[in-house]
N, CA, C, O and the ligand as a Tripos MOL2 file, in Angstrom:
@<TRIPOS>MOLECULE
protein
  281   279    71     0     0
PROTEIN
NO_CHARGES

@<TRIPOS>ATOM
      1 N           0.8240   -1.2410   -0.0540 N.3       1 MET1
      2 CA          0.0550   -0.0720   -0.0090 C.3       1 MET1
      3 C           0.8960    1.1620   -0.0090 C.2       1 MET1
      4 O           1.5230    1.4390    1.0140 O.2       1 MET1
      5 N           0.9690    1.9600   -1.1070 N.am      2 SER2
      6 CA          1.9320    3.0320   -1.1630 C.3       2 SER2
      7 C           1.5940    4.2030   -2.0780 C.2       2 SER2
      8 O           2.2880    5.2170   -2.1520 O.2       2 SER2
      9 N           0.4320    3.9800   -2.7940 N.am      3 CYS3
     10 CA          0.0440    5.1470   -3.6650 C.3       3 CYS3
     11 C          -1.3790    5.6160   -3.6310 C.2       3 CYS3
     12 O          -2.1850    4.9840   -2.9480 O.2       3 CYS3
     13 N          -1.6960    6.5010   -4.2010 N.am      4 VAL4
     14 CA         -3.0800    7.0160   -3.9670 C.3       4 VAL4
     15 C          -4.1530    6.1550   -4.6140 C.2       4 VAL4
     16 O          -5.2940    6.2490   -4.1610 O.2       4 VAL4
     17 N          -3.9240    5.3720   -5.5670 N.am      5 SER5
     18 CA         -4.8350    4.3790   -6.0020 C.3       5 SER5
     19 C          -5.0070    3.2890   -5.0970 C.2       5 SER5
     20 O          -6.1120    2.7470   -5.0590 O.2       5 SER5
     21 N          -4.0620    2.8770   -4.3470 N.am      6 CYS6
     22 CA         -4.2630    1.9670   -3.0880 C.3       6 CYS6
     23 C          -5.2500    2.5260   -2.1640 C.2       6 CYS6
     24 O          -6.2300    1.8770   -1.7990 O.2       6 CYS6
     25 N          -4.9970    3.7740   -1.7630 N.am      7 LYS7
     26 CA         -5.7350    4.4200   -0.7050 C.3       7 LYS7
     27 C          -7.2130    4.4580   -1.2130 C.2       7 LYS7
     28 O          -8.1350    4.1700   -0.4500 O.2       7 LYS7
     29 N          -7.4210    4.8130   -2.5040 N.am      8 ASN8
     30 CA         -8.8540    4.8530   -3.0940 C.3       8 ASN8
     31 C          -9.5060    3.5240   -3.0090 C.2       8 ASN8
     32 O         -10.6840    3.3660   -2.6920 O.2       8 ASN8
     33 N          -8.6520    2.5550   -3.3170 N.am      9 LYS9
     34 CA         -9.2120    1.1910   -3.3390 C.3       9 LYS9
     35 C          -9.6650    0.7490   -2.0410 C.2       9 LYS9
     36 O         -10.7530    0.1870   -1.9080 O.2       9 LYS9
     37 N          -8.8110    0.9950   -0.9900 N.am     10 ILE10
     38 CA         -9.0010    0.5910    0.3690 C.3      10 ILE10
     39 C         -10.2130    1.3750    0.8600 C.2      10 ILE10
     40 O         -11.0480    0.8130    1.5700 O.2      10 ILE10
     41 N         -10.3420    2.7030    0.4930 N.am     11 GLU11
     42 CA        -11.4890    3.4900    1.0590 C.3      11 GLU11
     43 C         -12.7930    2.9990    0.4030 C.2      11 GLU11
     44 O         -13.8450    2.8980    1.0340 O.2      11 GLU11
     45 N         -12.6700    2.7230   -0.8010 N.am     12 LYS12
     46 CA        -13.9860    2.2880   -1.6050 C.3      12 LYS12
     47 C         -14.4540    0.8530   -1.0870 C.2      12 LYS12
     48 O         -15.6440    0.5370   -1.0810 O.2      12 LYS12
     49 N         -13.5000    0.0630   -0.6810 N.am     13 ASN13
     50 CA        -13.8570   -1.3040   -0.3760 C.3      13 ASN13
     51 C         -14.0940   -1.5560    1.1640 C.2      13 ASN13
     52 O         -15.1210   -2.0980    1.5730 O.2      13 ASN13
     53 N         -13.1190   -1.1460    1.9560 N.am     14 ILE14
     54 CA        -13.0890   -1.4790    3.3880 C.3      14 ILE14
     55 C         -14.3250   -0.5890    4.0740 C.2      14 ILE14
     56 O         -15.0630   -1.0500    4.9450 O.2      14 ILE14
     57 N         -14.4170    0.6420    3.5840 N.am     15 ALA15
     58 CA        -15.4840    1.4140    4.2560 C.3      15 ALA15
     59 C         -16.8230    0.6620    4.0920 C.2      15 ALA15
     60 O         -17.6590    0.8090    4.9830 O.2      15 ALA15
     61 N         -17.0740   -0.0460    3.1490 N.am     16 PHE16
     62 CA        -18.3310   -0.6170    3.0970 C.3      16 PHE16
     63 C         -18.4880   -2.1470    3.6470 C.2      16 PHE16
     64 O         -19.4540   -2.8790    3.4300 O.2      16 PHE16
     65 N         -17.4330   -2.4370    4.3360 N.am     17 GLU17
     66 CA        -17.5510   -3.7420    5.1010 C.3      17 GLU17
     67 C         -18.4540   -3.5750    6.1580 C.2      17 GLU17
     68 O         -18.7000   -2.4460    6.5840 O.2      17 GLU17
     69 N         -19.0430   -4.7070    6.6850 N.am     18 LYS18
     70 CA        -20.0170   -4.7720    7.7850 C.3      18 LYS18
     71 C         -19.3990   -4.0770    8.9530 C.2      18 LYS18
     72 O         -18.2460   -4.2990    9.3240 O.2      18 LYS18
     73 N         -20.2550   -3.1830    9.5460 N.am     19 GLY19
     74 CA        -19.8910   -2.6500   10.8930 C.3      19 GLY19
     75 C         -18.8800   -1.4440   10.9190 C.2      19 GLY19
     76 O         -18.7080   -0.7540   11.9240 O.2      19 GLY19
     77 N         -18.2340   -1.2540    9.7390 N.am     20 VAL20
     78 CA        -17.1600   -0.1920    9.6380 C.3      20 VAL20
     79 C         -17.8590    1.1620    9.5720 C.2      20 VAL20
     80 O         -18.6670    1.4500    8.6890 O.2      20 VAL20
     81 N         -17.4680    2.0320   10.6340 N.am     21 THR21
     82 CA        -17.9240    3.3150   10.9030 C.3      21 THR21
     83 C         -17.0120    4.3960   10.4680 C.2      21 THR21
     84 O         -17.4420    5.5260   10.2370 O.2      21 THR21
     85 N         -15.6130    4.0420   10.3350 N.am     22 ASP22
     86 CA        -14.7880    5.1050   10.1430 C.3      22 ASP22
     87 C         -13.4260    4.3610    9.5640 C.2      22 ASP22
     88 O         -13.0210    3.2490    9.9000 O.2      22 ASP22
     89 N         -12.8820    5.1800    8.6940 N.am     23 LEU23
     90 CA        -11.6640    4.4650    8.0270 C.3      23 LEU23
     91 C         -10.5960    5.6700    7.7340 C.2      23 LEU23
     92 O         -10.9620    6.7200    7.2050 O.2      23 LEU23
     93 N          -9.4240    5.4580    8.0740 N.am     24 LYS24
     94 CA         -8.5340    6.4880    7.7230 C.3      24 LYS24
     95 C          -7.2190    5.8390    7.2110 C.2      24 LYS24
     96 O          -6.6740    4.9200    7.8230 O.2      24 LYS24
     97 N          -6.7450    6.3590    6.0700 N.am     25 VAL25
     98 CA         -5.6580    5.6590    5.4230 C.3      25 VAL25
     99 C          -4.5400    6.5930    5.4690 C.2      25 VAL25
    100 O          -4.6290    7.7310    5.0100 O.2      25 VAL25
    101 N          -3.3850    6.0810    6.0710 N.am     26 ASP26
    102 CA         -2.2190    6.9680    6.2480 C.3      26 ASP26
    103 C          -1.0650    6.3320    5.3200 C.2      26 ASP26
    104 O          -0.3930    5.3610    5.6660 O.2      26 ASP26
    105 N          -0.9290    7.0030    4.1090 N.am     27 LEU27
    106 CA         -0.0670    6.6060    3.2670 C.3      27 LEU27
    107 C           1.4850    6.5090    3.7230 C.2      27 LEU27
    108 O           2.2010    5.5610    3.4000 O.2      27 LEU27
    109 N           1.9170    7.5890    4.5040 N.am     28 SER28
    110 CA          3.2130    7.7780    4.8710 C.3      28 SER28
    111 C           3.4400    6.5670    5.9430 C.2      28 SER28
    112 O           4.5290    5.9970    5.8700 O.2      28 SER28
    113 N           2.6880    6.2070    6.7430 N.am     29 SER29
    114 CA          3.0000    5.0850    7.7150 C.3      29 SER29
    115 C           2.5510    3.8400    7.1600 C.2      29 SER29
    116 O           2.9000    2.8220    7.7590 O.2      29 SER29
    117 N           1.7890    3.7160    6.0530 N.am     30 ARG30
    118 CA          1.2250    2.5090    5.3310 C.3      30 ARG30
    119 C           0.2510    1.8360    6.4030 C.2      30 ARG30
    120 O           0.1790    0.6110    6.4950 O.2      30 ARG30
    121 N          -0.4200    2.6130    7.1280 N.am     31 THR31
    122 CA         -1.2570    2.2440    8.0580 C.3      31 THR31
    123 C          -2.8180    2.5660    7.7520 C.2      31 THR31
    124 O          -3.0670    3.6690    7.2650 O.2      31 THR31
    125 N          -3.8010    1.7340    7.9890 N.am     32 VAL32
    126 CA         -5.1420    2.0460    7.9530 C.3      32 VAL32
    127 C          -5.8690    1.8540    9.2560 C.2      32 VAL32
    128 O          -5.9770    0.7520    9.7940 O.2      32 VAL32
    129 N          -6.3750    2.9980    9.7510 N.am     33 SER33
    130 CA         -7.1710    2.8870   10.9890 C.3      33 SER33
    131 C          -8.5950    2.6140   10.7270 C.2      33 SER33
    132 O          -9.2640    3.3870   10.0420 O.2      33 SER33
    133 N          -9.1140    1.4660   11.2840 N.am     34 VAL34
    134 CA        -10.3090    1.1680   10.8790 C.3      34 VAL34
    135 C         -11.3050    1.1490   12.2240 C.2      34 VAL34
    136 O         -10.9470    0.4310   13.1580 O.2      34 VAL34
    137 N         -12.2330    1.7260   12.3200 N.am     35 THR35
    138 CA        -13.1480    1.8800   13.4510 C.3      35 THR35
    139 C         -14.4210    1.0270   12.9640 C.2      35 THR35
    140 O         -14.9770    1.2260   11.8840 O.2      35 THR35
    141 N         -14.7880    0.1100   13.8390 N.am     36 PHE36
    142 CA        -15.8130   -0.6970   13.4670 C.3      36 PHE36
    143 C         -16.6610   -1.0700   14.7470 C.2      36 PHE36
    144 O         -16.2230   -0.8850   15.8830 O.2      36 PHE36
    145 N         -17.8350   -1.5760   14.5000 N.am     37 LYS37
    146 CA        -18.6690   -2.0370   15.6750 C.3      37 LYS37
    147 C         -18.3520   -3.4170   15.7610 C.2      37 LYS37
    148 O         -18.4730   -4.1810   14.8040 O.2      37 LYS37
    149 N         -17.8780   -3.8140   17.0800 N.am     38 SER38
    150 CA        -17.4350   -5.2090   17.2890 C.3      38 SER38
    151 C         -18.4320   -6.1690   17.3920 C.2      38 SER38
    152 O         -18.1350   -7.3600   17.4840 O.2      38 SER38
    153 N         -19.7350   -5.7300   17.3870 N.am     39 ASP39
    154 CA        -20.8120   -6.6980   17.4050 C.3      39 ASP39
    155 C         -21.1710   -7.0680   15.8760 C.2      39 ASP39
    156 O         -21.8590   -8.0480   15.5910 O.2      39 ASP39
    157 N         -20.6790   -6.2530   15.0020 N.am     40 LYS40
    158 CA        -21.0810   -6.4350   13.4870 C.3      40 LYS40
    159 C         -19.8700   -7.0840   12.7200 C.2      40 LYS40
    160 O         -20.0600   -7.7400   11.6960 O.2      40 LYS40
    161 N         -18.6290   -6.8800   13.2470 N.am     41 ASN41
    162 CA        -17.4600   -7.5360   12.4640 C.3      41 ASN41
    163 C         -16.4300   -7.7390   13.3480 C.2      41 ASN41
    164 O         -16.4700   -7.2160   14.4620 O.2      41 ASN41
    165 N         -15.4010   -8.5140   12.9570 N.am     42 THR42
    166 CA        -14.2360   -8.7810   13.6040 C.3      42 THR42
    167 C         -12.9670   -8.4890   13.0030 C.2      42 THR42
    168 O         -12.8610   -8.4850   11.7770 O.2      42 THR42
    169 N         -11.9030   -8.2210   13.8270 N.am     43 ILE43
    170 CA        -10.5620   -8.0040   13.1780 C.3      43 ILE43
    171 C         -10.3000   -9.1050   12.1370 C.2      43 ILE43
    172 O          -9.9580   -8.8040   10.9930 O.2      43 ILE43
    173 N         -10.4600  -10.3720   12.5290 N.am     44 GLU44
    174 CA        -10.2590  -11.2520   11.4350 C.3      44 GLU44
    175 C         -11.1760  -11.0560   10.1800 C.2      44 GLU44
    176 O         -10.7210  -11.2210    9.0480 O.2      44 GLU44
    177 N         -12.4290  -10.7140   10.3990 N.am     45 GLY45
    178 CA        -13.2580  -10.3530    9.2100 C.3      45 GLY45
    179 C         -12.6250   -9.2290    8.2880 C.2      45 GLY45
    180 O         -12.7130   -9.2970    7.0620 O.2      45 GLY45
    181 N         -12.0210   -8.2510    8.9060 N.am     46 LEU46
    182 CA        -11.5800   -7.1060    8.2350 C.3      46 LEU46
    183 C         -10.1790   -7.5260    7.6050 C.2      46 LEU46
    184 O          -9.8450   -7.0270    6.5300 O.2      46 LEU46
    185 N          -9.4120   -8.3750    8.2160 N.am     47 ILE47
    186 CA         -8.1690   -8.8220    7.4890 C.3      47 ILE47
    187 C          -8.5180   -9.6040    6.2920 C.2      47 ILE47
    188 O          -7.8080   -9.5190    5.2900 O.2      47 ILE47
    189 N          -9.6330  -10.4160    6.3230 N.am     48 ALA48
    190 CA        -10.1010  -11.1280    5.2130 C.3      48 ALA48
    191 C         -10.5070  -10.1150    4.1030 C.2      48 ALA48
    192 O         -10.2610  -10.3200    2.9140 O.2      48 ALA48
    193 N         -11.1090   -9.0750    4.5430 N.am     49 ALA49
    194 CA        -11.6060   -8.0820    3.6040 C.3      49 ALA49
    195 C         -10.4490   -7.3980    2.8390 C.2      49 ALA49
    196 O         -10.5850   -7.0770    1.6580 O.2      49 ALA49
    197 N          -9.4180   -7.2010    3.4650 N.am     50 PHE50
    198 CA         -8.1740   -6.6690    3.0110 C.3      50 PHE50
    199 C          -7.4820   -7.5700    1.9250 C.2      50 PHE50
    200 O          -7.0250   -7.1510    0.8620 O.2      50 PHE50
    201 N          -7.4750   -8.9420    2.3810 N.am     51 LYS51
    202 CA         -6.9940   -9.8890    1.5350 C.3      51 LYS51
    203 C          -7.7190  -10.1120    0.1860 C.2      51 LYS51
    204 O          -7.1400  -10.3530   -0.8730 O.2      51 LYS51
    205 N          -9.0500  -10.0040    0.3530 N.am     52 LYS52
    206 CA         -9.9360   -9.9390   -0.9170 C.3      52 LYS52
    207 C          -9.4980   -8.9750   -2.0330 C.2      52 LYS52
    208 O          -9.5450   -9.2560   -3.2310 O.2      52 LYS52
    209 N          -9.0560   -7.7770   -1.5040 N.am     53 ILE53
    210 CA         -8.6740   -6.7030   -2.5230 C.3      53 ILE53
    211 C          -7.2040   -6.6560   -2.7160 C.2      53 ILE53
    212 O          -6.6720   -5.7500   -3.3570 O.2      53 ILE53
    213 N          -6.4930   -7.7050   -2.1230 N.am     54 GLY54
    214 CA         -5.0570   -7.9310   -2.5000 C.3      54 GLY54
    215 C          -4.0960   -7.3790   -1.4650 C.2      54 GLY54
    216 O          -2.9660   -7.0830   -1.8540 O.2      54 GLY54
    217 N          -4.4070   -7.2110   -0.2280 N.am     55 TYR55
    218 CA         -3.5180   -6.4910    0.6890 C.3      55 TYR55
    219 C          -3.4510   -7.4480    1.9400 C.2      55 TYR55
    220 O          -4.4710   -7.8720    2.4830 O.2      55 TYR55
    221 N          -2.1300   -7.7660    2.3710 N.am     56 ASP56
    222 CA         -1.9500   -8.5480    3.5460 C.3      56 ASP56
    223 C          -1.9030   -7.6650    4.8100 C.2      56 ASP56
    224 O          -0.9150   -6.9870    5.0920 O.2      56 ASP56
    225 N          -3.0840   -7.7120    5.5930 N.am     57 ALA57
    226 CA         -3.2230   -6.9100    6.7480 C.3      57 ALA57
    227 C          -2.5430   -7.4240    8.0050 C.2      57 ALA57
    228 O          -2.5540   -8.6450    8.1630 O.2      57 ALA57
    229 N          -2.0140   -6.7460    8.8260 N.am     58 THR58
    230 CA         -1.6220   -7.1390   10.2350 C.3      58 THR58
    231 C          -2.0530   -6.2140   11.2080 C.2      58 THR58
    232 O          -2.0580   -5.0070   10.9680 O.2      58 THR58
    233 N          -2.4390   -6.7170   12.3600 N.am     59 VAL59
    234 CA         -2.8120   -5.8590   13.3300 C.3      59 VAL59
    235 C          -1.7900   -5.0770   14.0380 C.2      59 VAL59
    236 O          -0.8400   -5.6790   14.5400 O.2      59 VAL59
    237 N          -1.8950   -3.6370   14.1440 N.am     60 VAL60
    238 CA         -0.7380   -2.8850   14.7500 C.3      60 VAL60
    239 C          -1.3330   -2.6860   16.2930 C.2      60 VAL60
    240 O          -0.7500   -3.0670   17.3080 O.2      60 VAL60
    241 N          -2.4930   -2.0740   16.2540 N.am     61 THR61
    242 CA         -3.1340   -2.0240   17.5310 C.3      61 THR61
    243 C          -4.4340   -2.4400   17.6990 C.2      61 THR61
    244 O          -5.1710   -2.4610   16.7130 O.2      61 THR61
    245 N          -4.8780   -2.8060   18.8820 N.am     62 GLU62
    246 CA         -6.0340   -3.5950   18.8880 C.3      62 GLU62
    247 C          -6.9940   -2.8590   19.9820 C.2      62 GLU62
    248 O          -7.7260   -3.4940   20.7410 O.2      62 GLU62
    249 N          -6.9060   -1.6100   19.9650 N.am     63 THR63
    250 CA         -7.7310   -0.7430   21.0290 C.3      63 THR63
    251 C          -9.2760   -0.6940   20.3930 C.2      63 THR63
    252 O          -9.8790   -1.7280   20.1040 O.2      63 THR63
    253 N          -9.7190    0.3600   20.2510 N.am     64 ASN64
    254 CA        -11.1120    0.5600   19.6810 C.3      64 ASN64
    255 C         -10.9410    0.4020   18.2410 C.2      64 ASN64
    256 O         -11.8240   -0.1820   17.6120 O.2      64 ASN64
    257 N          -9.8140    0.8940   17.5930 N.am     65 ALA65
    258 CA         -9.5760    0.7510   16.0650 C.3      65 ALA65
    259 C          -8.5890   -0.3620   15.7560 C.2      65 ALA65
    260 O          -7.4770   -0.4330   16.2810 O.2      65 ALA65
    261 N          -9.0300   -1.1560   14.9410 N.am     66 GLY66
    262 CA         -7.9840   -1.9870   14.5340 C.3      66 GLY66
    263 C          -7.1490   -1.5430   13.4610 C.2      66 GLY66
    264 O          -7.7290   -1.2490   12.4150 O.2      66 GLY66
    265 N          -5.9380   -1.4370   13.5070 N.am     67 GLY67
    266 CA         -5.0140   -1.0610   12.3300 C.3      67 GLY67
    267 C          -4.6240   -2.1400   11.5110 C.2      67 GLY67
    268 O          -4.4340   -3.2720   11.9550 O.2      67 GLY67
    269 N          -4.4870   -1.7870   10.2010 N.am     68 ALA68
    270 CA         -3.9700   -2.7750    9.1800 C.3      68 ALA68
    271 C          -3.0600   -2.0770    8.3550 C.2      68 ALA68
    272 O          -3.2260   -0.8860    8.0950 O.2      68 ALA68
    273 N          -2.0050   -2.8110    7.8810 N.am     69 GLU69
    274 CA         -0.9920   -2.2980    7.0330 C.3      69 GLU69
    275 C          -0.6940   -3.1390    5.8970 C.2      69 GLU69
    276 O          -1.1260   -4.2910    5.9210 O.2      69 GLU69
    277 N          -0.0270   -2.7430    4.9150 N.am     70 ASN70
    278 CA          0.5840   -3.4270    3.9380 C.3      70 ASN70
    279 C           1.8100   -2.7730    3.3600 C.2      70 ASN70
    280 O           2.4380   -3.3270    2.4580 O.2      70 ASN70
    281 CU         -0.5850    1.5290   -4.9520 Cu       71 CU71
@<TRIPOS>BOND
     1     1     2 1
     2     2     3 1
     3     3     4 2
     4     3     5 am
     5     5     6 1
     6     6     7 1
     7     7     8 2
     8     7     9 am
     9     9    10 1
    10    10    11 1
    11    11    12 2
    12    11    13 am
    13    13    14 1
    14    14    15 1
    15    15    16 2
    16    15    17 am
    17    17    18 1
    18    18    19 1
    19    19    20 2
    20    19    21 am
    21    21    22 1
    22    22    23 1
    23    23    24 2
    24    23    25 am
    25    25    26 1
    26    26    27 1
    27    27    28 2
    28    27    29 am
    29    29    30 1
    30    30    31 1
    31    31    32 2
    32    31    33 am
    33    33    34 1
    34    34    35 1
    35    35    36 2
    36    35    37 am
    37    37    38 1
    38    38    39 1
    39    39    40 2
    40    39    41 am
    41    41    42 1
    42    42    43 1
    43    43    44 2
    44    43    45 am
    45    45    46 1
    46    46    47 1
    47    47    48 2
    48    47    49 am
    49    49    50 1
    50    50    51 1
    51    51    52 2
    52    51    53 am
    53    53    54 1
    54    54    55 1
    55    55    56 2
    56    55    57 am
    57    57    58 1
    58    58    59 1
    59    59    60 2
    60    59    61 am
    61    61    62 1
    62    62    63 1
    63    63    64 2
    64    63    65 am
    65    65    66 1
    66    66    67 1
    67    67    68 2
    68    67    69 am
    69    69    70 1
    70    70    71 1
    71    71    72 2
    72    71    73 am
    73    73    74 1
    74    74    75 1
    75    75    76 2
    76    75    77 am
    77    77    78 1
    78    78    79 1
    79    79    80 2
    80    79    81 am
    81    81    82 1
    82    82    83 1
    83    83    84 2
    84    83    85 am
    85    85    86 1
    86    86    87 1
    87    87    88 2
    88    87    89 am
    89    89    90 1
    90    90    91 1
    91    91    92 2
    92    91    93 am
    93    93    94 1
    94    94    95 1
    95    95    96 2
    96    95    97 am
    97    97    98 1
    98    98    99 1
    99    99   100 2
   100    99   101 am
   101   101   102 1
   102   102   103 1
   103   103   104 2
   104   103   105 am
   105   105   106 1
   106   106   107 1
   107   107   108 2
   108   107   109 am
   109   109   110 1
   110   110   111 1
   111   111   112 2
   112   111   113 am
   113   113   114 1
   114   114   115 1
   115   115   116 2
   116   115   117 am
   117   117   118 1
   118   118   119 1
   119   119   120 2
   120   119   121 am
   121   121   122 1
   122   122   123 1
   123   123   124 2
   124   123   125 am
   125   125   126 1
   126   126   127 1
   127   127   128 2
   128   127   129 am
   129   129   130 1
   130   130   131 1
   131   131   132 2
   132   131   133 am
   133   133   134 1
   134   134   135 1
   135   135   136 2
   136   135   137 am
   137   137   138 1
   138   138   139 1
   139   139   140 2
   140   139   141 am
   141   141   142 1
   142   142   143 1
   143   143   144 2
   144   143   145 am
   145   145   146 1
   146   146   147 1
   147   147   148 2
   148   147   149 am
   149   149   150 1
   150   150   151 1
   151   151   152 2
   152   151   153 am
   153   153   154 1
   154   154   155 1
   155   155   156 2
   156   155   157 am
   157   157   158 1
   158   158   159 1
   159   159   160 2
   160   159   161 am
   161   161   162 1
   162   162   163 1
   163   163   164 2
   164   163   165 am
   165   165   166 1
   166   166   167 1
   167   167   168 2
   168   167   169 am
   169   169   170 1
   170   170   171 1
   171   171   172 2
   172   171   173 am
   173   173   174 1
   174   174   175 1
   175   175   176 2
   176   175   177 am
   177   177   178 1
   178   178   179 1
   179   179   180 2
   180   179   181 am
   181   181   182 1
   182   182   183 1
   183   183   184 2
   184   183   185 am
   185   185   186 1
   186   186   187 1
   187   187   188 2
   188   187   189 am
   189   189   190 1
   190   190   191 1
   191   191   192 2
   192   191   193 am
   193   193   194 1
   194   194   195 1
   195   195   196 2
   196   195   197 am
   197   197   198 1
   198   198   199 1
   199   199   200 2
   200   199   201 am
   201   201   202 1
   202   202   203 1
   203   203   204 2
   204   203   205 am
   205   205   206 1
   206   206   207 1
   207   207   208 2
   208   207   209 am
   209   209   210 1
   210   210   211 1
   211   211   212 2
   212   211   213 am
   213   213   214 1
   214   214   215 1
   215   215   216 2
   216   215   217 am
   217   217   218 1
   218   218   219 1
   219   219   220 2
   220   219   221 am
   221   221   222 1
   222   222   223 1
   223   223   224 2
   224   223   225 am
   225   225   226 1
   226   226   227 1
   227   227   228 2
   228   227   229 am
   229   229   230 1
   230   230   231 1
   231   231   232 2
   232   231   233 am
   233   233   234 1
   234   234   235 1
   235   235   236 2
   236   235   237 am
   237   237   238 1
   238   238   239 1
   239   239   240 2
   240   239   241 am
   241   241   242 1
   242   242   243 1
   243   243   244 2
   244   243   245 am
   245   245   246 1
   246   246   247 1
   247   247   248 2
   248   247   249 am
   249   249   250 1
   250   250   251 1
   251   251   252 2
   252   251   253 am
   253   253   254 1
   254   254   255 1
   255   255   256 2
   256   255   257 am
   257   257   258 1
   258   258   259 1
   259   259   260 2
   260   259   261 am
   261   261   262 1
   262   262   263 1
   263   263   264 2
   264   263   265 am
   265   265   266 1
   266   266   267 1
   267   267   268 2
   268   267   269 am
   269   269   270 1
   270   270   271 1
   271   271   272 2
   272   271   273 am
   273   273   274 1
   274   274   275 1
   275   275   276 2
   276   275   277 am
   277   277   278 1
   278   278   279 1
   279   279   280 2
@<TRIPOS>SUBSTRUCTURE
     1 MET1         2 RESIDUE 1 A MET
     2 SER2         6 RESIDUE 1 A SER
     3 CYS3        10 RESIDUE 1 A CYS
     4 VAL4        14 RESIDUE 1 A VAL
     5 SER5        18 RESIDUE 1 A SER
     6 CYS6        22 RESIDUE 1 A CYS
     7 LYS7        26 RESIDUE 1 A LYS
     8 ASN8        30 RESIDUE 1 A ASN
     9 LYS9        34 RESIDUE 1 A LYS
    10 ILE10       38 RESIDUE 1 A ILE
    11 GLU11       42 RESIDUE 1 A GLU
    12 LYS12       46 RESIDUE 1 A LYS
    13 ASN13       50 RESIDUE 1 A ASN
    14 ILE14       54 RESIDUE 1 A ILE
    15 ALA15       58 RESIDUE 1 A ALA
    16 PHE16       62 RESIDUE 1 A PHE
    17 GLU17       66 RESIDUE 1 A GLU
    18 LYS18       70 RESIDUE 1 A LYS
    19 GLY19       74 RESIDUE 1 A GLY
    20 VAL20       78 RESIDUE 1 A VAL
    21 THR21       82 RESIDUE 1 A THR
    22 ASP22       86 RESIDUE 1 A ASP
    23 LEU23       90 RESIDUE 1 A LEU
    24 LYS24       94 RESIDUE 1 A LYS
    25 VAL25       98 RESIDUE 1 A VAL
    26 ASP26      102 RESIDUE 1 A ASP
    27 LEU27      106 RESIDUE 1 A LEU
    28 SER28      110 RESIDUE 1 A SER
    29 SER29      114 RESIDUE 1 A SER
    30 ARG30      118 RESIDUE 1 A ARG
    31 THR31      122 RESIDUE 1 A THR
    32 VAL32      126 RESIDUE 1 A VAL
    33 SER33      130 RESIDUE 1 A SER
    34 VAL34      134 RESIDUE 1 A VAL
    35 THR35      138 RESIDUE 1 A THR
    36 PHE36      142 RESIDUE 1 A PHE
    37 LYS37      146 RESIDUE 1 A LYS
    38 SER38      150 RESIDUE 1 A SER
    39 ASP39      154 RESIDUE 1 A ASP
    40 LYS40      158 RESIDUE 1 A LYS
    41 ASN41      162 RESIDUE 1 A ASN
    42 THR42      166 RESIDUE 1 A THR
    43 ILE43      170 RESIDUE 1 A ILE
    44 GLU44      174 RESIDUE 1 A GLU
    45 GLY45      178 RESIDUE 1 A GLY
    46 LEU46      182 RESIDUE 1 A LEU
    47 ILE47      186 RESIDUE 1 A ILE
    48 ALA48      190 RESIDUE 1 A ALA
    49 ALA49      194 RESIDUE 1 A ALA
    50 PHE50      198 RESIDUE 1 A PHE
    51 LYS51      202 RESIDUE 1 A LYS
    52 LYS52      206 RESIDUE 1 A LYS
    53 ILE53      210 RESIDUE 1 A ILE
    54 GLY54      214 RESIDUE 1 A GLY
    55 TYR55      218 RESIDUE 1 A TYR
    56 ASP56      222 RESIDUE 1 A ASP
    57 ALA57      226 RESIDUE 1 A ALA
    58 THR58      230 RESIDUE 1 A THR
    59 VAL59      234 RESIDUE 1 A VAL
    60 VAL60      238 RESIDUE 1 A VAL
    61 THR61      242 RESIDUE 1 A THR
    62 GLU62      246 RESIDUE 1 A GLU
    63 THR63      250 RESIDUE 1 A THR
    64 ASN64      254 RESIDUE 1 A ASN
    65 ALA65      258 RESIDUE 1 A ALA
    66 GLY66      262 RESIDUE 1 A GLY
    67 GLY67      266 RESIDUE 1 A GLY
    68 ALA68      270 RESIDUE 1 A ALA
    69 GLU69      274 RESIDUE 1 A GLU
    70 ASN70      278 RESIDUE 1 A ASN
    71 CU71       281 GROUP 0 **** ****
């Protein structure tokens, strides 16, 4: 994940995953902050969603927002 088209792709796809309420892509740190309702989705579910569009996501922090990067 390193260019604007990746950012757009992530924003267009992950933002519409179940339970996702907020999404912030930071290209410089290659990190995506995802805020989601934990009763509607899981970190595993979101990682699978990233995988579906071609990114290997790993969890950076697991507070309220799950971070994912590639
Ligand atoms: Cu790219």
